[in-house]
C-alpha positions in Angstrom: -27.0 34.0 -27.1 -23.4 33.9 -25.4 -20.6 32.2 -26.8 -19.2 31.3 -23.5 -20.7 28.5 -21.2 -20.3 27.5 -17.3 -20.0 23.5 -17.5 -19.9 20.6 -14.5 -18.2 17.4 -15.5 -17.9 14.6 -12.7 -14.8 12.3 -13.5 -15.9 10.0 -10.0 -17.9 10.5 -7.1 -21.3 10.8 -8.8 -23.3 7.0 -9.6 -20.7 5.8 -6.7 -19.6 6.8 -3.3 -15.6 7.0 -3.4 -13.0 8.0 -5.7 -14.4 11.7 -5.9 -13.1 13.9 -9.0 -15.4 16.9 -10.4 -14.2 19.2 -13.1 -16.1 23.0 -13.3 -15.2 24.7 -16.7 -16.1 28.7 -17.9 -15.5 29.6 -21.4 -16.1 29.0 -25.3 -17.1 25.1 -25.6 -13.8 23.3 -25.9 -11.8 26.2 -24.5 -12.8 26.0 -21.2 -10.9 27.1 -18.5 -11.0 24.3 -15.7 -11.0 24.1 -11.9 -10.7 20.8 -10.3 -12.6 19.5 -7.1 -10.4 16.7 -5.2 -9.0 13.7 -6.4 -9.9 10.8 -4.7 -9.4 7.0 -4.4 -11.5 3.9 -3.8 -10.3 0.4 -2.9 -10.2 -2.7 -3.9 -11.8 -6.2 -3.2 -11.1 -9.4 -4.4 -14.1 -10.1 -6.6 -13.4 -7.5 -9.2 -9.9 -5.9 -8.3 -7.7 -8.7 -6.9 -3.9 -7.8 -6.1 -5.3 -4.2 -6.9 -3.9 -1.6 -4.3 -6.2 1.7 -5.0 -8.3 2.8 -7.5 -8.1 6.3 -9.3 -10.6 8.1 -11.5 -9.3 7.8 -15.3 -8.3 11.2 -15.8 -7.7 11.0 -19.5 -9.9 13.8 -20.6 -8.5 15.7 -17.9 -4.9 15.2 -18.7 -5.5 16.2 -22.8 -6.6 19.8 -21.4 -3.9 20.0 -18.7 -2.7 23.6 -20.1 -6.6 25.0 -19.5 -6.2 23.8 -15.9 -6.0 26.9 -13.2 -6.4 24.4 -9.9 -7.0 21.8 -7.9 -9.2 22.3 -4.6 -9.4 19.8 -1.9 -12.4 20.0 0.5 -11.1 17.7 3.3 -8.4 15.1 4.0 -10.9 11.9 3.3 -9.0 9.4 1.4 -11.7 9.2 -1.4 -11.3 13.2 -1.6 -7.3 13.6 -1.5 -6.0 9.8 -1.3 -4.9 10.3 -5.4 -3.2 13.9 -5.3 0.4 12.0 -5.1 -0.3 9.8 -7.6 -2.2 11.6 -10.2 -1.1 15.3 -9.8 2.2 14.9 -12.1 0.0 14.2 -15.2 -1.9 17.8 -14.2 1.0 20.1 -12.8 -1.9 22.8 -11.3 -1.6 24.3 -8.1 -3.1 22.7 -5.4 -5.4 24.5 -2.9 -6.5 23.2 0.5 -6.9 24.3 4.2 -4.6 24.3 6.7 -5.4 20.5 7.9 -6.2 18.9 4.3 -3.2 20.7 3.0 -1.0 19.1 5.5 -2.1 15.4 4.6 -1.8 16.7 1.0 1.6 17.2 1.2 2.5 14.1 3.2 1.0 11.9 0.1 2.7 14.1 -2.6 6.0 13.6 -0.4 5.3 10.2 -0.1 5.2 9.8 -3.9 8.2 11.5 -4.9 6.1 15.0 -6.0 6.7 18.4 -4.7 5.3 19.4 -1.5 5.3 22.9 -2.7 2.6 22.4 -5.0 0.3 22.7 -2.2 -0.6 25.9 -1.3 -2.5 26.9 2.4 -5.9 29.0 1.9 -7.8 30.6 4.7 -11.3 29.9 5.3 -13.9 32.0 3.6 -14.0 35.3 3.1 -10.5 34.3 1.8 -10.7 33.6 -1.7 -8.6 32.3 -4.6 -8.6 33.6 -8.2 -8.5 31.0 -10.7 -8.4 32.1 -14.1 -12.7 32.6 -14.6 -13.3 31.7 -11.1 -13.1 32.8 -7.5 -12.9 30.1 -5.0 -13.6 29.9 -1.5 -13.6 27.4 1.5 -16.8 27.4 3.5 -15.9 25.6 6.4 -18.7 22.6 7.3 -19.0 20.1 9.6 -18.0 16.4 8.4 -16.3 13.3 10.7 -12.6 15.0 9.6 -11.6 18.4 10.7 -11.7 21.6 8.5 -13.9 20.1 6.1 -15.1 22.8 3.7 -17.9 23.2 1.0 -16.5 25.8 -2.0 -17.9 28.6 -3.2 -17.2 29.3 -6.8 -18.4 32.7 -8.4 -18.1 32.5 -12.3 -19.2 35.1 -15.1 -22.2 33.6 -15.0 -23.4 33.0 -11.3 -22.4 31.3 -8.3 -22.1 27.8 -7.7 -21.7 26.2 -4.1 -20.2 22.7 -4.0 -21.3 21.2 -0.5 -18.7 18.6 -0.6 -19.0 15.7 2.9 -20.8 17.5 5.6 -23.8 16.7 8.0 -25.3 19.8 10.2 -23.2 19.2 13.6 -23.2 22.0 16.0 -21.1 20.4 18.2 -18.7 18.3 16.4 -15.8 18.1 19.3 -13.2 18.7 16.7 -13.5 21.2 13.5 -16.0 23.4 12.8 -19.3 23.2 13.9 -22.2 23.9 11.5 -22.9 27.9 10.8 -25.8 28.3 9.5 -25.7 32.1 9.5 -22.2 31.6 7.6 -23.9 29.8 4.7 -27.2 31.9 4.2 -25.4 34.7 3.9 -23.0 33.0 0.9 -26.6 32.0 -0.6 -28.5 35.7 0.3 -28.0 37.1 -3.4 -28.9 34.1 -5.1 -27.4 30.7 -6.0 -27.1 29.5 -9.4 -26.8 26.0 -8.3 -26.0 23.8 -5.2 -24.2 20.7 -6.0 -25.2 18.4 -2.9 -23.5 15.2 -0.8 -26.3 12.6 -1.4 -24.7 9.8 0.5 -27.5 9.4 3.3 -30.3 10.5 1.6 -32.1 7.6 2.5 -31.5 8.2 6.3 -35.3 9.7 7.3 -34.1 10.7 10.9 -32.4 14.3 11.7 -28.4 13.8 12.2 -26.9 13.3 15.3 -24.3 15.3 17.1 -20.7 13.9 17.8 -21.0 15.4 21.4 -23.6 12.8 22.0 -21.8 9.7 21.7 -19.4 10.8 25.3 -21.9 9.2 27.8 -22.7 6.2 26.3 -19.2 5.5 25.4 -17.9 6.3 28.8 -20.6 4.0 30.7 -19.7 1.1 28.0 -15.5 1.6 29.4 -16.6 1.7 32.9 -18.6 -1.7 32.3 -16.1 -3.3 30.5 -14.8 -6.0 32.9 -11.2 -6.9 30.4 -9.5 -4.6 27.8 -11.3 -2.5 25.5 -10.5 -2.1 22.0 -12.3 0.4 19.8 -11.8 0.7 16.3 -13.1 3.6 14.0 -12.1 5.5 10.7 -8.1 6.9 11.5 -9.3 10.0 10.0 -12.2 10.5 12.0 -10.1 12.8 14.7 -13.1 14.0 16.7 -14.1 10.0 17.3 -10.9 9.1 18.6 -10.6 12.1 20.9 -14.1 11.2 22.3 -13.1 7.5 22.3 -9.7 8.5 24.3 -11.4 10.6 26.7 -14.3 8.5 28.0 -11.4 5.8 28.0 -9.4 8.2 30.2 -12.6 9.1 32.5 -12.6 5.4 33.0 -9.9 5.0 34.4 -8.2 3.7 31.3 -4.6 4.1 29.7 -5.1 5.0 25.9 -2.7 3.5 23.3 -2.9 3.9 19.9 -2.0 1.2 17.1 -1.8 1.9 13.3 0.0 3.5 11.2 -2.7 5.7 9.7 -3.9 6.4 13.2 -0.7 7.9 14.3 -0.4 10.1 11.3 -3.9 11.6 11.5 -3.5 12.7 15.0 0.0 13.9 14.6 -0.9 16.3 11.7 -4.2 17.5 13.7 -1.6 18.1 16.3 0.7 19.7 14.4 -1.9 21.8 12.6 -3.6 22.8 16.0 -7.1 21.4 15.5 -6.6 18.5 18.1 -6.3 19.6 21.5 -7.1 17.8 25.0 -6.3 14.7 23.6 -5.4 12.5 26.9 -1.9 11.4 26.9 -1.0 7.9 25.4 1.0 5.0 25.7 3.3 2.8 23.3 2.3 -0.7 22.8 5.8 -1.7 25.2 3.9 0.1 28.0 0.4 -0.9 27.5 2.2 -5.2 27.8 2.2 -3.8 31.5 -0.9 -2.5 32.4 -4.0 -4.4 33.7 -6.0 -5.5 31.2 -9.2 -3.5 32.6 -7.1 -0.6 33.0 -6.6 -0.4 29.2 -7.6 1.0 26.0 -6.5 0.6 22.7 -7.6 2.6 19.5 -6.9 0.7 16.6 -7.1 0.8 12.6 -8.8 -1.6 10.5 -13.0 -0.5 11.0 -13.8 -1.9 7.5 -11.6 -5.1 7.7 -8.4 -3.9 6.0 -6.1 -7.2 6.2 -3.0 -6.1 7.2 -4.8 -3.1 9.6 -4.5 -3.7 13.6 -7.9 -4.8 14.1 -7.4 -8.1 11.7 -4.1 -8.8 13.3 -5.4 -8.9 16.6 -8.1 -10.9 15.7 -5.4 -13.3 14.1 -3.6 -13.8 17.1 -1.6 -10.8 18.7 -0.2 -7.2 17.3 3.2 -5.5 18.4 3.0 -8.3 21.5 -0.7 -7.2 22.4 -3.2 -10.1 22.6 -7.1 -10.0 23.4 -8.5 -12.9 25.4 -11.5 -14.0 26.5 -13.7 -11.1 28.3 -12.3 -8.5 26.6 -14.4 -6.2 24.6 -13.9 -4.9 20.9 -15.7 -1.8 19.8 -16.8 -1.3 16.1 -17.4 2.5 16.5 -18.1 3.1 12.5 -20.4 2.1 9.7 -19.1 -0.5 7.5 -18.6 0.8 3.8 -20.9 -1.0 1.3 -19.0 -3.9 0.0 -16.8 -4.2 3.2 -19.1 -6.4 5.1 -17.2 -9.7 4.1 -14.0 -8.6 5.6 -15.5 -7.4 8.6 -17.5 -10.0 9.7 -14.7 -12.2 9.3 -13.0 -10.4 11.9 -15.8 -10.2 14.0 -16.2 -13.8 13.9 -12.4 -14.2 14.6 -12.5 -12.5 17.6 -15.8 -13.8 18.7 -13.9 -17.5 18.5 -11.2 -16.1 21.3 -14.2 -15.3 23.5 -14.1 -11.3 22.9 -17.4 -9.5 23.3 -17.7 -7.8 19.5 -20.1 -4.7 19.5 -21.1 -3.1 16.3 -23.3 0.0 15.5 -26.3 -1.9 14.4 -28.3 0.3 17.2 -26.6 3.6 16.3 -25.3 4.1 19.8 -21.9 4.5 19.3 -21.5 5.8 16.1 -22.7 9.0 14.4 -22.5 9.6 10.6 -20.5 12.3 9.0 -23.1 12.9 5.8 -26.3 14.6 6.3 -29.6 12.6 6.8 -32.4 13.3 4.6 -33.8 16.0 6.8 -30.8 18.0 7.2 -30.2 17.8 3.3 -33.8 19.4 3.2 -32.5 22.1 5.8 -29.3 22.7 3.3 -31.8 23.0 0.6 -33.6 26.3 2.5 -31.1 27.4 3.6 -29.5 27.8 0.5 -32.7 28.0 -2.2 -30.8 27.6 -5.4 -31.6 27.5 -8.9 -30.7 24.4 -9.6 -29.9 21.1 -7.6 -27.2 18.6 -8.7 -26.7 15.9 -6.4 -23.0 14.3 -6.0 -21.3 11.7 -3.9 -23.8 8.8 -4.0 -24.6 5.6 -6.0 -27.3 6.5 -8.8 -30.3 5.4 -6.3 -29.0 8.4 -4.3 -28.9 10.7 -6.8 -32.0 10.0 -8.1 -33.7 10.0 -5.0 -32.0 13.6 -4.0 -33.4 14.7 -7.4 -36.9 13.7 -6.3 -36.6 15.8 -3.2 -35.0 18.7 -5.0 -38.5 18.8 -7.6 -40.6 18.6 -4.9 -39.9 21.8 -3.6 -39.6 23.3 -6.8 -35.8 23.0 -7.5 -34.5 21.8 -10.9 -32.7 19.3 -10.6 -30.8 16.6 -12.8 -29.2 12.7 -12.3 -25.8 13.5 -13.4 -23.3 10.8 -13.3 -19.8 10.4 -14.2 -18.7 11.5 -17.5 -21.9 13.6 -17.7 -21.4 17.4 -18.8 -23.9 19.4 -17.4 -24.1 22.8 -19.0 -25.7 25.6 -16.0 -25.3 28.7 -18.0 -29.2 28.1 -18.7 -32.3 28.6 -16.5 -31.9 24.6 -16.0 -29.4 22.3 -16.4 -28.7 20.8 -19.7 -26.9 17.6 -20.7 -24.1 18.9 -23.1 -22.5 15.6 -23.9 -20.7 12.6 -22.5 -17.0 11.8 -21.8 -15.6 8.4 -21.8 -14.9 7.9 -18.0 -13.2 4.7 -16.0 -11.0 3.7 -13.7 -7.4 3.5 -13.2 -5.0 0.7 -11.1 -2.4 1.2 -8.7 -0.9 -2.1 -9.3 2.2 -2.4 -7.3 4.2 0.3 -8.5 2.4 1.2 -12.0 -0.7 2.9 -13.0 -2.8 0.4 -15.4 -6.4 1.6 -17.3 -9.1 -0.8 -16.3 -9.3 -1.8 -20.0 -5.8 -2.8 -20.2 -6.6 -6.5 -19.7 -4.5 -7.2 -16.7 -7.0 -7.3 -13.9 -9.6 -9.1 -16.2 -6.7 -11.9 -16.7 -5.9 -12.4 -13.5 -9.5 -12.7 -12.3 -10.1 -15.6 -15.4 -6.9 -17.0 -13.9 -8.3 -17.1 -10.3 -11.5 -18.6 -11.7 -10.7 -21.5 -13.9 -6.9 -21.8 -13.1 -3.8 -21.9 -15.8 -1.8 -23.9 -17.6 1.5 -23.7 -19.0 2.2 -25.8 -22.4 5.6 -26.0 -23.3 7.0 -27.5 -26.7 10.1 -27.6 -28.5 10.5 -27.7 -32.4 13.8 -29.1 -34.0 15.5 -27.6 -37.1 12.8 -29.7 -39.1 9.9 -28.4 -37.7 9.0 -31.4 -35.9 8.2 -32.0 -32.3 11.8 -32.8 -30.1 9.7 -34.6 -27.7 6.4 -34.6 -26.2 5.0 -30.9 -25.2 5.1 -30.9 -21.2 2.5 -28.8 -18.8 2.8 -27.4 -15.8 -1.0 -26.6 -14.0 -1.7 -24.1 -11.4 -4.8 -23.8 -9.4 -6.7 -26.9 -11.0 -7.1 -30.1 -9.4 -4.6 -32.7 -10.0 -6.5 -35.9 -10.7 -9.3 -36.0 -13.2 -12.5 -38.0 -13.5 -10.8 -40.8 -14.9 -8.5 -41.1 -11.9 -5.0 -40.6 -13.7 -3.2 -37.3 -13.3 -4.6 -34.3 -14.8 -1.0 -33.4 -16.2 -0.4 -36.7 -17.6 -4.0 -36.5 -19.6 -3.3 -33.3 -21.1 0.5 -34.3 -22.1 -0.8 -37.2 -23.8 -3.7 -35.7 -25.7 -1.3 -32.9 -26.9 1.5 -35.7 -28.1 -1.6 -37.3 -29.3 -2.5 -34.2 -32.1 1.2 -33.4 -33.0 1.8 -36.9 -33.8 -1.3 -36.4 -36.9 -0.7 -32.6 -37.1 -0.4 -31.6 -40.7 3.4 -29.6 -41.7 1.6 -26.3 -42.0 0.4 -26.2 -38.7 3.8 -27.5 -37.0 5.5 -24.6 -39.4 3.1 -21.8 -37.8 3.3 -20.8 -34.1 0.6 -18.8 -34.4 -1.9 -21.5 -35.2 -0.1 -24.0 -33.3 -0.9 -22.2 -30.4 -4.4 -21.9 -31.1 -4.8 -25.7 -31.7 -2.7 -27.0 -28.2 -4.6 -24.0 -26.1 -8.1 -25.7 -27.7 -7.0 -29.3 -26.8 -5.8 -28.3 -23.6 -9.0 -26.5 -22.3 -11.4 -29.1 -24.2 -9.3 -31.9 -22.0 -9.8 -30.0 -18.9 -13.2 -29.5 -19.7 -13.7 -33.6 -19.8 -11.3 -34.2 -17.0 -12.3 -31.8 -14.6 -14.9 -29.7 -15.5 -12.9 -26.0 -15.9 -11.8 -24.6 -19.2 -8.0 -22.9 -17.5 -6.5 -20.0 -19.0 -3.5 -21.6 -21.2 0.1 -20.0 -22.4 1.7 -21.7 -24.7 5.7 -21.3 -25.2 6.8 -22.8 -28.6 10.8 -22.9 -29.1 12.2 -23.7 -32.2 16.0 -24.7 -32.6 17.7 -22.8 -35.1 
């Protein structure tokens, strides 16, 4: 039996949608040479991660083995695949490989984070390859909702693997690579050991539609609209932006881009030669003088982001532009699960202004960037792998994808974050479990999910906060009564007295009868004061707040 093994280890993106980070390794156990595929982010929400800016995968396992990493390969430029590169790269230090457009975005992210842009190397599409230790890796063009997406052909001493990345089967994607069935089949002709495959739309029963099919309905919408039309989509969906812009131009509308991310993505696409034939755009200042019926705004914020252009417009005006009754607002996008509340809030704000809101409930103005079930099955048929490893999906997606594979005679395994899979045999085998988690970008610093910072923030949000200050004299006696500061709590309790007064009275009463051993011991004193505050608050307002006790002793 060989002493070397071929492993696959997801650190993010398996068992969830977002925060993608996958590891492949080959070599003796615990001495494998490694490659990393994607370093993405997921986005916080007020329920589970209040105040957090971004969420990354926990790369502690990788960082401890940084001397064994041969390279980091980025499949495409979506945030959930490249968004963490600038924040995490310094801890890994390996060269980064990507196709032209993705490399452009990756370099921008590295520069923003003060990291060297030179660490990012541009690689041309298959058949060009990169030698990375025991691996040879090539970027296989595929269609998706952002230009120059790629699957990865990963050749190892133990066989060929194909990592699909995010993909759809689209022969007319407007911008970017059409799906080339013959090319993918040629990669698989001598056999594929494992297909590590996108699972996002495994529950969608109908074949995916092409981006090109949106042109006519969008143009008709813009011709029929009486006022200004505002459309939002993912800033990275360059093809959709082009489809929308051309539809607006053909309907006699001037086009204005609003939102930093949208301008940045279109600039990158133009710089790299991917975006041709995009209609001329006008500035927000010039847009103010264009008749409403002749104006199309393309804006950021399709997922309800609070600071994006969509949210700003729904709350009044943005860069001098204001929506009015009779205008039309189009969501040419799918709402990512978890963002529904934010999106609906914007829709209701717009409705109160008299704006007609059109979403994608009927699928008329949006097509997904991911393969639906029939297209996944087609990919299986093209590649005919020995084993199938679903990724990029929640647990239910991965499990359903394995069922489809097994029904066709393939061997599959549900591999979630932290589950190391040995691919060396004839069937995938769970080798071990690695501790995984999340890292939060909280302001300017990175904190671990288990550090307690976000947990404490949630507790304060749910329960309020009381600060108790007490001064002790040289004889270890209270110098006056303690005083309280209350935040996030009702001011008056059940007894119709101010809560602060009741708290201070109960604390003073306790101190008057406290024994010397308690008064001389800061730890014991703090524990007792916290207990009294929480009991009194529970009795008065039905809440047990977080409590901070500050004891100052005069020396």
